[in-house]
KOLGU-4560 file (N, C-alpha, C; in nm, 3 decimals, padded with zeros to 5 digits):
<recs>
<n_xx: 00.084 n_yy: -00.118 n_zz: 00.000 ca_xx: 00.000 ca_yy: 00.000 ca_zz: 00.000 c_xx: 00.088 c_yy: 00.124 c_zz: 00.000 mol: A seq: 1 type: MET>
<n_xx: 00.051 n_yy: 00.218 n_zz: -00.084 ca_xx: 00.130 ca_yy: 00.339 ca_zz: -00.092 c_xx: 00.084 c_yy: 00.445 c_zz: 00.007 mol: A seq: 2 type: GLU>
<n_xx: -00.048 n_yy: 00.468 n_zz: 00.016 ca_xx: -00.099 ca_yy: 00.572 ca_zz: 00.104 c_xx: -00.212 c_yy: 00.514 c_zz: 00.189 mol: A seq: 3 type: LYS>
<n_xx: -00.210 n_yy: 00.546 n_zz: 00.315 ca_xx: -00.315 ca_yy: 00.505 ca_zz: 00.406 c_xx: -00.414 c_yy: 00.620 c_zz: 00.418 mol: A seq: 4 type: ILE>
<n_xx: -00.544 n_yy: 00.590 n_zz: 00.403 ca_xx: -00.648 ca_yy: 00.691 ca_zz: 00.423 c_xx: -00.737 c_yy: 00.645 c_zz: 00.538 mol: A seq: 5 type: VAL>
<n_xx: -00.798 n_yy: 00.741 n_zz: 00.602 ca_xx: -00.889 ca_yy: 00.708 ca_zz: 00.711 c_xx: -01.027 c_yy: 00.678 c_zz: 00.653 mol: A seq: 6 type: THR>
<n_xx: -01.112 n_yy: 00.618 n_zz: 00.735 ca_xx: -01.250 ca_yy: 00.595 ca_zz: 00.693 c_xx: -01.317 c_yy: 00.728 c_zz: 00.661 mol: A seq: 7 type: TYR>
<n_xx: -01.287 n_yy: 00.830 n_zz: 00.739 ca_xx: -01.342 ca_yy: 00.963 ca_zz: 00.715 c_xx: -01.301 c_yy: 01.015 c_zz: 00.576 mol: A seq: 8 type: GLU>
<n_xx: -01.174 n_yy: 00.992 n_zz: 00.536 ca_xx: -01.129 ca_yy: 01.031 ca_zz: 00.402 c_xx: -01.213 c_yy: 00.961 c_zz: 00.296 mol: A seq: 9 type: ASP>
<n_xx: -01.233 n_yy: 00.831 n_zz: 00.314 ca_xx: -01.307 ca_yy: 00.752 ca_zz: 00.215 c_xx: -01.451 c_yy: 00.801 c_zz: 00.202 mol: A seq: 10 type: PHE>
<n_xx: -01.513 n_yy: 00.838 n_zz: 00.313 ca_xx: -01.653 ca_yy: 00.880 ca_zz: 00.307 c_xx: -01.672 c_yy: 01.012 c_zz: 00.231 mol: A seq: 11 type: THR>
<n_xx: -01.566 n_yy: 01.084 n_zz: 00.207 ca_xx: -01.576 ca_yy: 01.208 ca_zz: 00.129 c_xx: -01.592 c_yy: 01.182 c_zz: -00.020 mol: A seq: 12 type: LYS>
<n_xx: -01.554 n_yy: 01.062 n_zz: -00.065 ca_xx: -01.565 ca_yy: 01.028 ca_zz: -00.207 c_xx: -01.706 c_yy: 00.978 c_zz: -00.234 mol: A seq: 13 type: VAL>
<n_xx: -01.777 n_yy: 01.047 n_zz: -00.323 ca_xx: -01.916 ca_yy: 01.012 ca_zz: -00.355 c_xx: -01.919 c_yy: 00.926 c_zz: -00.481 mol: A seq: 14 type: ASP>
<n_xx: -01.926 n_yy: 00.795 n_zz: -00.461 ca_xx: -01.934 ca_yy: 00.699 ca_zz: -00.571 c_xx: -02.081 c_yy: 00.668 c_zz: -00.599 mol: A seq: 15 type: LEU>
<n_xx: -02.121 n_yy: 00.678 n_zz: -00.725 ca_xx: -02.261 ca_yy: 00.655 ca_zz: -00.762 c_xx: -02.269 c_yy: 00.567 c_zz: -00.886 mol: A seq: 16 type: ARG>
<n_xx: -02.386 n_yy: 00.506 n_zz: -00.901 ca_xx: -02.417 ca_yy: 00.427 ca_zz: -01.020 c_xx: -02.486 c_yy: 00.518 c_zz: -01.120 mol: A seq: 17 type: ILE>
<n_xx: -02.442 n_yy: 00.508 n_zz: -01.246 ca_xx: -02.506 ca_yy: 00.584 ca_zz: -01.353 c_xx: -02.515 c_yy: 00.498 c_zz: -01.477 mol: A seq: 18 type: GLY>
<n_xx: -02.605 n_yy: 00.538 n_zz: -01.567 ca_xx: -02.621 ca_yy: 00.469 ca_zz: -01.695 c_xx: -02.570 c_yy: 00.558 c_zz: -01.806 mol: A seq: 19 type: THR>
<n_xx: -02.482 n_yy: 00.503 n_zz: -01.889 ca_xx: -02.430 ca_yy: 00.577 ca_zz: -02.004 c_xx: -02.542 c_yy: 00.592 c_zz: -02.106 mol: A seq: 20 type: ILE>
<n_xx: -02.578 n_yy: 00.716 n_zz: -02.138 ca_xx: -02.688 ca_yy: 00.740 ca_zz: -02.232 c_xx: -02.642 c_yy: 00.794 c_zz: -02.366 mol: A seq: 21 type: ILE>
<n_xx: -02.515 n_yy: 00.837 n_zz: -02.374 ca_xx: -02.461 ca_yy: 00.886 ca_zz: -02.501 c_xx: -02.311 c_yy: 00.865 c_zz: -02.503 mol: A seq: 22 type: GLU>
<n_xx: -02.260 n_yy: 00.818 n_zz: -02.618 ca_xx: -02.117 ca_yy: 00.794 ca_zz: -02.635 c_xx: -02.075 c_yy: 00.857 c_zz: -02.768 mol: A seq: 23 type: VAL>
<n_xx: -01.971 n_yy: 00.940 n_zz: -02.763 ca_xx: -01.918 ca_yy: 01.002 ca_zz: -02.885 c_xx: -01.767 c_yy: 00.991 c_zz: -02.887 mol: A seq: 24 type: ASN>
<n_xx: -01.711 n_yy: 00.990 n_zz: -03.007 ca_xx: -01.565 ca_yy: 00.993 ca_zz: -03.021 c_xx: -01.513 c_yy: 01.125 c_zz: -02.966 mol: A seq: 25 type: ASP>
<n_xx: -01.388 n_yy: 01.124 n_zz: -02.923 ca_xx: -01.322 ca_yy: 01.243 ca_zz: -02.869 c_xx: -01.190 c_yy: 01.260 c_zz: -02.944 mol: A seq: 26 type: PHE>
<n_xx: -01.196 n_yy: 01.300 n_zz: -03.072 ca_xx: -01.075 ca_yy: 01.306 ca_zz: -03.154 c_xx: -00.972 c_yy: 01.408 c_zz: -03.107 mol: A seq: 27 type: PRO>
<n_xx: -01.014 n_yy: 01.509 n_zz: -03.029 ca_xx: -00.921 ca_yy: 01.612 ca_zz: -02.980 c_xx: -00.837 c_yy: 01.564 c_zz: -02.863 mol: A seq: 28 type: GLU>
<n_xx: -00.873 n_yy: 01.455 n_zz: -02.802 ca_xx: -00.800 ca_yy: 01.404 ca_zz: -02.685 c_xx: -00.659 c_yy: 01.360 c_zz: -02.725 mol: A seq: 29 type: ALA>
<n_xx: -00.564 n_yy: 01.377 n_zz: -02.633 ca_xx: -00.426 ca_yy: 01.337 ca_zz: -02.660 c_xx: -00.415 c_yy: 01.186 c_zz: -02.677 mol: A seq: 30 type: HIS>
<n_xx: -00.488 n_yy: 01.110 n_zz: -02.594 ca_xx: -00.495 ca_yy: 00.964 ca_zz: -02.606 c_xx: -00.638 c_yy: 00.930 c_zz: -02.643 mol: A seq: 31 type: ARG>
<n_xx: -00.655 n_yy: 00.829 n_zz: -02.726 ca_xx: -00.786 ca_yy: 00.793 ca_zz: -02.777 c_xx: -00.887 c_yy: 00.775 c_zz: -02.663 mol: A seq: 32 type: LYS>
<n_xx: -01.002 n_yy: 00.844 n_zz: -02.676 ca_xx: -01.101 ca_yy: 00.844 ca_zz: -02.569 c_xx: -01.241 c_yy: 00.864 c_zz: -02.626 mol: A seq: 33 type: ALA>
<n_xx: -01.339 n_yy: 00.841 n_zz: -02.539 ca_xx: -01.478 ca_yy: 00.871 ca_zz: -02.571 c_xx: -01.527 c_yy: 00.985 c_zz: -02.482 mol: A seq: 34 type: TYR>
<n_xx: -01.626 n_yy: 01.059 n_zz: -02.531 ca_xx: -01.702 ca_yy: 01.152 ca_zz: -02.450 c_xx: -01.829 c_yy: 01.078 c_zz: -02.409 mol: A seq: 35 type: LYS>
<n_xx: -01.859 n_yy: 01.079 n_zz: -02.280 ca_xx: -01.975 ca_yy: 01.008 ca_zz: -02.229 c_xx: -02.074 c_yy: 01.105 c_zz: -02.164 mol: A seq: 36 type: LEU>
<n_xx: -02.202 n_yy: 01.076 n_zz: -02.179 ca_xx: -02.306 ca_yy: 01.141 ca_zz: -02.099 c_xx: -02.367 c_yy: 01.031 c_zz: -02.016 mol: A seq: 37 type: LYS>
<n_xx: -02.373 n_yy: 01.055 n_zz: -01.883 ca_xx: -02.414 ca_yy: 00.952 ca_zz: -01.789 c_xx: -02.531 c_yy: 01.003 c_zz: -01.705 mol: A seq: 38 type: ILE>
<n_xx: -02.637 n_yy: 00.925 n_zz: -01.698 ca_xx: -02.756 ca_yy: 00.960 ca_zz: -01.620 c_xx: -02.740 c_yy: 00.908 c_zz: -01.478 mol: A seq: 39 type: ASP>
<n_xx: -02.737 n_yy: 01.000 n_zz: -01.381 ca_xx: -02.726 ca_yy: 00.966 ca_zz: -01.239 c_xx: -02.858 c_yy: 00.989 c_zz: -01.165 mol: A seq: 40 type: PHE>
<n_xx: -02.970 n_yy: 00.973 n_zz: -01.233 ca_xx: -03.101 ca_yy: 00.986 ca_zz: -01.169 c_xx: -03.122 c_yy: 01.125 c_zz: -01.114 mol: A seq: 41 type: GLY>
<n_xx: -03.151 n_yy: 01.134 n_zz: -00.984 ca_xx: -03.180 ca_yy: 01.263 ca_zz: -00.921 c_xx: -03.063 c_yy: 01.360 c_zz: -00.925 mol: A seq: 42 type: GLU>
<n_xx: -02.941 n_yy: 01.309 n_zz: -00.944 ca_xx: -02.823 ca_yy: 01.397 ca_zz: -00.955 c_xx: -02.811 c_yy: 01.459 c_zz: -01.094 mol: A seq: 43 type: LEU>
<n_xx: -02.889 n_yy: 01.409 n_zz: -01.189 ca_xx: -02.887 ca_yy: 01.462 ca_zz: -01.326 c_xx: -02.790 c_yy: 01.389 c_zz: -01.417 mol: A seq: 44 type: GLY>
<n_xx: -02.771 n_yy: 01.446 n_zz: -01.534 ca_xx: -02.681 ca_yy: 01.391 ca_zz: -01.635 c_xx: -02.548 c_yy: 01.464 c_zz: -01.624 mol: A seq: 45 type: VAL>
<n_xx: -02.439 n_yy: 01.387 n_zz: -01.620 ca_xx: -02.305 ca_yy: 01.443 ca_zz: -01.612 c_xx: -02.222 c_yy: 01.392 c_zz: -01.729 mol: A seq: 46 type: LYS>
<n_xx: -02.123 n_yy: 01.473 n_zz: -01.767 ca_xx: -02.034 ca_yy: 01.437 ca_zz: -01.877 c_xx: -01.899 c_yy: 01.389 c_zz: -01.822 mol: A seq: 47 type: LYS>
<n_xx: -01.837 n_yy: 01.298 n_zz: -01.896 ca_xx: -01.704 ca_yy: 01.251 ca_zz: -01.860 c_xx: -01.633 c_yy: 01.208 c_zz: -01.988 mol: A seq: 48 type: SER>
<n_xx: -01.502 n_yy: 01.210 n_zz: -01.984 ca_xx: -01.425 ca_yy: 01.148 ca_zz: -02.092 c_xx: -01.356 c_yy: 01.026 c_zz: -02.034 mol: A seq: 49 type: SER>
<n_xx: -01.339 n_yy: 00.925 n_zz: -02.118 ca_xx: -01.280 ca_yy: 00.801 ca_zz: -02.069 c_xx: -01.194 c_yy: 00.738 c_zz: -02.178 mol: A seq: 50 type: ALA>
<n_xx: -01.074 n_yy: 00.698 n_zz: -02.139 ca_xx: -00.981 ca_yy: 00.631 ca_zz: -02.231 c_xx: -01.007 c_yy: 00.480 c_zz: -02.226 mol: A seq: 51 type: GLN>
<n_xx: -01.120 n_yy: 00.441 n_zz: -02.284 ca_xx: -01.165 ca_yy: 00.302 ca_zz: -02.277 c_xx: -01.192 c_yy: 00.244 c_zz: -02.415 mol: A seq: 52 type: ILE>
<n_xx: -01.133 n_yy: 00.303 n_zz: -02.517 ca_xx: -01.165 ca_yy: 00.264 ca_zz: -02.655 c_xx: -01.107 c_yy: 00.129 c_zz: -02.696 mol: A seq: 53 type: THR>
<n_xx: -01.005 n_yy: 00.081 n_zz: -02.626 ca_xx: -00.945 ca_yy: -00.047 ca_zz: -02.667 c_xx: -01.030 c_yy: -00.166 c_zz: -02.627 mol: A seq: 54 type: THR>
<n_xx: -01.108 n_yy: -00.153 n_zz: -02.520 ca_xx: -01.188 ca_yy: -00.266 ca_zz: -02.472 c_xx: -01.338 c_yy: -00.252 c_zz: -02.499 mol: A seq: 55 type: LEU>
<n_xx: -01.385 n_yy: -00.131 n_zz: -02.523 ca_xx: -01.528 ca_yy: -00.107 ca_zz: -02.535 c_xx: -01.562 c_yy: -00.032 c_zz: -02.664 mol: A seq: 56 type: TYR>
<n_xx: -01.664 n_yy: -00.079 n_zz: -02.734 ca_xx: -01.716 ca_yy: -00.006 ca_zz: -02.849 c_xx: -01.822 c_yy: 00.093 c_zz: -02.800 mol: A seq: 57 type: THR>
<n_xx: -01.854 n_yy: 00.188 n_zz: -02.883 ca_xx: -01.960 ca_yy: 00.283 ca_zz: -02.847 c_xx: -02.091 c_yy: 00.209 c_zz: -02.825 mol: A seq: 58 type: LYS>
<n_xx: -02.117 n_yy: 00.110 n_zz: -02.909 ca_xx: -02.242 ca_yy: 00.034 ca_zz: -02.899 c_xx: -02.248 c_yy: -00.046 c_zz: -02.768 mol: A seq: 59 type: GLU>
<n_xx: -02.137 n_yy: -00.104 n_zz: -02.727 ca_xx: -02.134 ca_yy: -00.183 ca_zz: -02.603 c_xx: -02.154 c_yy: -00.094 c_zz: -02.481 mol: A seq: 60 type: ALA>
<n_xx: -02.108 n_yy: 00.031 n_zz: -02.487 ca_xx: -02.120 ca_yy: 00.123 ca_zz: -02.374 c_xx: -02.260 c_yy: 00.180 c_zz: -02.359 mol: A seq: 61 type: LEU>
<n_xx: -02.333 n_yy: 00.188 n_zz: -02.470 ca_xx: -02.467 ca_yy: 00.246 ca_zz: -02.466 c_xx: -02.556 c_yy: 00.169 c_zz: -02.368 mol: A seq: 62 type: GLN>
<n_xx: -02.615 n_yy: 00.241 n_zz: -02.273 ca_xx: -02.705 ca_yy: 00.187 ca_zz: -02.170 c_xx: -02.635 c_yy: 00.101 c_zz: -02.064 mol: A seq: 63 type: ASN>
<n_xx: -02.502 n_yy: 00.101 n_zz: -02.061 ca_xx: -02.428 ca_yy: 00.027 ca_zz: -01.959 c_xx: -02.429 c_yy: 00.106 c_zz: -01.828 mol: A seq: 64 type: MET>
<n_xx: -02.452 n_yy: 00.037 n_zz: -01.718 ca_xx: -02.440 ca_yy: 00.100 ca_zz: -01.588 c_xx: -02.295 c_yy: 00.092 c_zz: -01.542 mol: A seq: 65 type: GLN>
<n_xx: -02.248 n_yy: 00.201 n_zz: -01.482 ca_xx: -02.108 ca_yy: 00.210 ca_zz: -01.439 c_xx: -02.101 c_yy: 00.276 c_zz: -01.301 mol: A seq: 66 type: ILE>
<n_xx: -01.981 n_yy: 00.274 n_zz: -01.244 ca_xx: -01.954 ca_yy: 00.342 ca_zz: -01.117 c_xx: -01.871 c_yy: 00.466 c_zz: -01.150 mol: A seq: 67 type: VAL>
<n_xx: -01.904 n_yy: 00.578 n_zz: -01.086 ca_xx: -01.828 ca_yy: 00.702 ca_zz: -01.108 c_xx: -01.822 c_yy: 00.785 c_zz: -00.980 mol: A seq: 68 type: ALA>
<n_xx: -01.717 n_yy: 00.863 n_zz: -00.969 ca_xx: -01.704 ca_yy: 00.962 ca_zz: -00.862 c_xx: -01.774 c_yy: 01.088 c_zz: -00.913 mol: A seq: 69 type: VAL>
<n_xx: -01.872 n_yy: 01.135 n_zz: -00.836 ca_xx: -01.951 ca_yy: 01.250 ca_zz: -00.882 c_xx: -01.921 c_yy: 01.379 c_zz: -00.807 mol: A seq: 70 type: VAL>
<n_xx: -01.829 n_yy: 01.375 n_zz: -00.710 ca_xx: -01.803 ca_yy: 01.499 ca_zz: -00.635 c_xx: -01.660 c_yy: 01.551 c_zz: -00.649 mol: A seq: 71 type: ASN>
<n_xx: -01.592 n_yy: 01.513 n_zz: -00.756 ca_xx: -01.464 ca_yy: 01.578 ca_zz: -00.788 c_xx: -01.494 c_yy: 01.712 c_zz: -00.854 mol: A seq: 72 type: PHE>
<n_xx: -01.401 n_yy: 01.806 n_zz: -00.848 ca_xx: -01.422 ca_yy: 01.930 ca_zz: -00.922 c_xx: -01.424 c_yy: 01.902 c_zz: -01.072 mol: A seq: 73 type: PRO>
<n_xx: -01.499 n_yy: 01.985 n_zz: -01.144 ca_xx: -01.501 ca_yy: 01.971 ca_zz: -01.291 c_xx: -01.361 c_yy: 01.991 c_zz: -01.345 mol: A seq: 74 type: ARG>
<n_xx: -01.331 n_yy: 01.924 n_zz: -01.457 ca_xx: -01.197 ca_yy: 01.932 ca_zz: -01.514 c_xx: -01.207 c_yy: 01.960 c_zz: -01.664 mol: A seq: 75 type: LYS>
<n_xx: -01.137 n_yy: 02.064 n_zz: -01.706 ca_xx: -01.134 ca_yy: 02.100 ca_zz: -01.847 c_xx: -01.036 c_yy: 02.009 c_zz: -01.920 mol: A seq: 76 type: GLN>
<n_xx: -01.085 n_yy: 01.940 n_zz: -02.024 ca_xx: -01.000 ca_yy: 01.853 ca_zz: -02.106 c_xx: -01.016 c_yy: 01.902 c_zz: -02.249 mol: A seq: 77 type: ILE>
<n_xx: -00.922 n_yy: 01.986 n_zz: -02.293 ca_xx: -00.937 ca_yy: 02.051 ca_zz: -02.422 c_xx: -01.058 c_yy: 02.142 c_zz: -02.418 mol: A seq: 78 type: GLY>
<n_xx: -01.149 n_yy: 02.126 n_zz: -02.514 ca_xx: -01.273 ca_yy: 02.205 ca_zz: -02.516 c_xx: -01.386 c_yy: 02.135 c_zz: -02.443 mol: A seq: 79 type: LYS>
<n_xx: -01.357 n_yy: 02.024 n_zz: -02.378 ca_xx: -01.459 ca_yy: 01.943 ca_zz: -02.311 c_xx: -01.447 c_yy: 01.957 c_zz: -02.160 mol: A seq: 80 type: PHE>
<n_xx: -01.561 n_yy: 01.974 n_zz: -02.092 ca_xx: -01.563 ca_yy: 01.985 ca_zz: -01.947 c_xx: -01.611 c_yy: 01.853 c_zz: -01.887 mol: A seq: 81 type: MET>
<n_xx: -01.522 n_yy: 01.785 n_zz: -01.817 ca_xx: -01.556 ca_yy: 01.659 ca_zz: -01.751 c_xx: -01.613 c_yy: 01.689 c_zz: -01.614 mol: A seq: 82 type: SER>
<n_xx: -01.728 n_yy: 01.624 n_zz: -01.582 ca_xx: -01.798 ca_yy: 01.654 ca_zz: -01.458 c_xx: -01.797 c_yy: 01.539 c_zz: -01.358 mol: A seq: 83 type: GLU>
<n_xx: -01.744 n_yy: 01.425 n_zz: -01.397 ca_xx: -01.735 ca_yy: 01.310 ca_zz: -01.306 c_xx: -01.621 c_yy: 01.221 c_zz: -01.355 mol: A seq: 84 type: CYS>
<n_xx: -01.583 n_yy: 01.125 n_zz: -01.271 ca_xx: -01.473 ca_yy: 01.034 ca_zz: -01.305 c_xx: -01.525 c_yy: 00.891 c_zz: -01.306 mol: A seq: 85 type: LEU>
<n_xx: -01.525 n_yy: 00.830 n_zz: -01.423 ca_xx: -01.565 ca_yy: 00.691 ca_zz: -01.437 c_xx: -01.457 c_yy: 00.604 c_zz: -01.375 mol: A seq: 86 type: VAL>
<n_xx: -01.497 n_yy: 00.501 n_zz: -01.298 ca_xx: -01.404 ca_yy: 00.420 ca_zz: -01.222 c_xx: -01.382 c_yy: 00.286 c_zz: -01.291 mol: A seq: 87 type: VAL>
<n_xx: -01.255 n_yy: 00.245 n_zz: -01.296 ca_xx: -01.222 ca_yy: 00.116 ca_zz: -01.356 c_xx: -01.093 c_yy: 00.060 c_zz: -01.299 mol: A seq: 88 type: GLY>
<n_xx: -01.074 n_yy: -00.067 n_zz: -01.324 ca_xx: -00.950 ca_yy: -00.134 ca_zz: -01.287 c_xx: -00.854 c_yy: -00.121 c_zz: -01.404 mol: A seq: 89 type: ALA>
<n_xx: -00.728 n_yy: -00.092 n_zz: -01.375 ca_xx: -00.629 ca_yy: -00.069 ca_zz: -01.480 c_xx: -00.531 c_yy: -00.185 c_zz: -01.486 mol: A seq: 90 type: VAL>
<n_xx: -00.511 n_yy: -00.236 n_zz: -01.607 ca_xx: -00.411 ca_yy: -00.340 ca_zz: -01.633 c_xx: -00.334 c_yy: -00.295 c_zz: -01.756 mol: A seq: 91 type: LYS>
<n_xx: -00.208 n_yy: -00.261 n_zz: -01.735 ca_xx: -00.125 ca_yy: -00.199 ca_zz: -01.839 c_xx: -00.195 c_yy: -00.072 c_zz: -01.884 mol: A seq: 92 type: LYS>
<n_xx: -00.233 n_yy: -00.060 n_zz: -02.011 ca_xx: -00.300 ca_yy: 00.060 ca_zz: -02.060 c_xx: -00.451 c_yy: 00.041 c_zz: -02.074 mol: A seq: 93 type: ASP>
<n_xx: -00.503 n_yy: -00.074 n_zz: -02.036 ca_xx: -00.646 ca_yy: -00.101 ca_zz: -02.049 c_xx: -00.720 c_yy: -00.069 c_zz: -01.921 mol: A seq: 94 type: ASP>
<n_xx: -00.841 n_yy: -00.015 n_zz: -01.937 ca_xx: -00.927 ca_yy: 00.015 ca_zz: -01.823 c_xx: -01.050 c_yy: -00.073 c_zz: -01.832 mol: A seq: 95 type: VAL>
<n_xx: -01.074 n_yy: -00.150 n_zz: -01.726 ca_xx: -01.190 ca_yy: -00.238 ca_zz: -01.716 c_xx: -01.291 c_yy: -00.169 c_zz: -01.625 mol: A seq: 96 type: TYR>
<n_xx: -01.403 n_yy: -00.127 n_zz: -01.682 ca_xx: -01.500 ca_yy: -00.050 ca_zz: -01.607 c_xx: -01.559 c_yy: -00.130 c_zz: -01.491 mol: A seq: 97 type: LEU>
<n_xx: -01.577 n_yy: -00.063 n_zz: -01.378 ca_xx: -01.646 ca_yy: -00.124 ca_zz: -01.265 c_xx: -01.795 c_yy: -00.099 c_zz: -01.283 mol: A seq: 98 type: LEU>
<n_xx: -01.875 n_yy: -00.203 n_zz: -01.263 ca_xx: -02.019 ca_yy: -00.190 ca_zz: -01.286 c_xx: -02.094 c_yy: -00.289 c_zz: -01.199 mol: A seq: 99 type: LYS>
<n_xx: -02.220 n_yy: -00.257 n_zz: -01.167 ca_xx: -02.299 ca_yy: -00.350 ca_zz: -01.086 c_xx: -02.332 c_yy: -00.476 c_zz: -01.166 mol: A seq: 100 type: PRO>
<n_xx: -02.347 n_yy: -00.586 n_zz: -01.095 ca_xx: -02.382 ca_yy: -00.713 ca_zz: -01.160 c_xx: -02.528 c_yy: -00.716 c_zz: -01.204 mol: A seq: 101 type: GLU>
<n_xx: -02.613 n_yy: -00.644 n_zz: -01.131 ca_xx: -02.753 ca_yy: -00.636 ca_zz: -01.168 c_xx: -02.791 c_yy: -00.489 c_zz: -01.181 mol: A seq: 102 type: ILE>
<n_xx: -02.899 n_yy: -00.462 n_zz: -01.255 ca_xx: -02.942 ca_yy: -00.324 ca_zz: -01.275 c_xx: -02.989 c_yy: -00.266 c_zz: -01.142 mol: A seq: 103 type: LYS>
<n_xx: -02.940 n_yy: -00.145 n_zz: -01.113 ca_xx: -02.981 ca_yy: -00.073 ca_zz: -00.993 c_xx: -03.026 c_yy: 00.067 c_zz: -01.033 mol: A seq: 104 type: VAL>
<n_xx: -03.087 n_yy: 00.136 n_zz: -00.939 ca_xx: -03.138 ca_yy: 00.270 ca_zz: -00.965 c_xx: -03.023 c_yy: 00.365 c_zz: -00.995 mol: A seq: 105 type: LYS>
<n_xx: -03.037 n_yy: 00.445 n_zz: -01.100 ca_xx: -02.937 ca_yy: 00.548 ca_zz: -01.130 c_xx: -02.926 c_yy: 00.644 c_zz: -01.013 mol: A seq: 106 type: ASN>
<n_xx: -02.803 n_yy: 00.674 n_zz: -00.975 ca_xx: -02.777 ca_yy: 00.762 ca_zz: -00.862 c_xx: -02.756 c_yy: 00.687 c_zz: -00.732 mol: A seq: 107 type: GLY>
<n_xx: -02.776 n_yy: 00.554 n_zz: -00.734 ca_xx: -02.755 ca_yy: 00.475 ca_zz: -00.612 c_xx: -02.612 c_yy: 00.495 c_zz: -00.563 mol: A seq: 108 type: ALA>
<n_xx: -02.598 n_yy: 00.512 n_zz: -00.433 ca_xx: -02.467 ca_yy: 00.535 ca_zz: -00.375 c_xx: -02.393 c_yy: 00.403 c_zz: -00.355 mol: A seq: 109 type: GLN>
<n_xx: -02.263 n_yy: 00.405 n_zz: -00.384 ca_xx: -02.177 ca_yy: 00.290 ca_zz: -00.363 c_xx: -02.108 c_yy: 00.310 c_zz: -00.229 mol: A seq: 110 type: VAL>
<n_xx: -02.113 n_yy: 00.207 n_zz: -00.146 ca_xx: -02.049 ca_yy: 00.220 ca_zz: -00.014 c_xx: -01.972 c_yy: 00.095 c_zz: 00.020 mol: A seq: 111 type: SER>
</recs>
């Protein structure tokens, strides 16, 4: 382990379930990526970019439920404003999205 965090630190991270409702290419990105629109239910729709093009097609991502951090500050990526961070496991340069095994309500909190 590199860094130890307290339980209080962990509770500050707001992880939620959302459904990807739109996927577009992001040709301006330095590394190949998609622009995503994700529905978080009562939290609304948020945008994110994700470097997941090697493992996922746009069609496969459509309507997929994923886990994302929704309380990070917005981040400007070129002309695109990212509003959340999609969570995945990383192996070399590939990102494997974390997602619920069964469909759950959009905006459900992960704990």
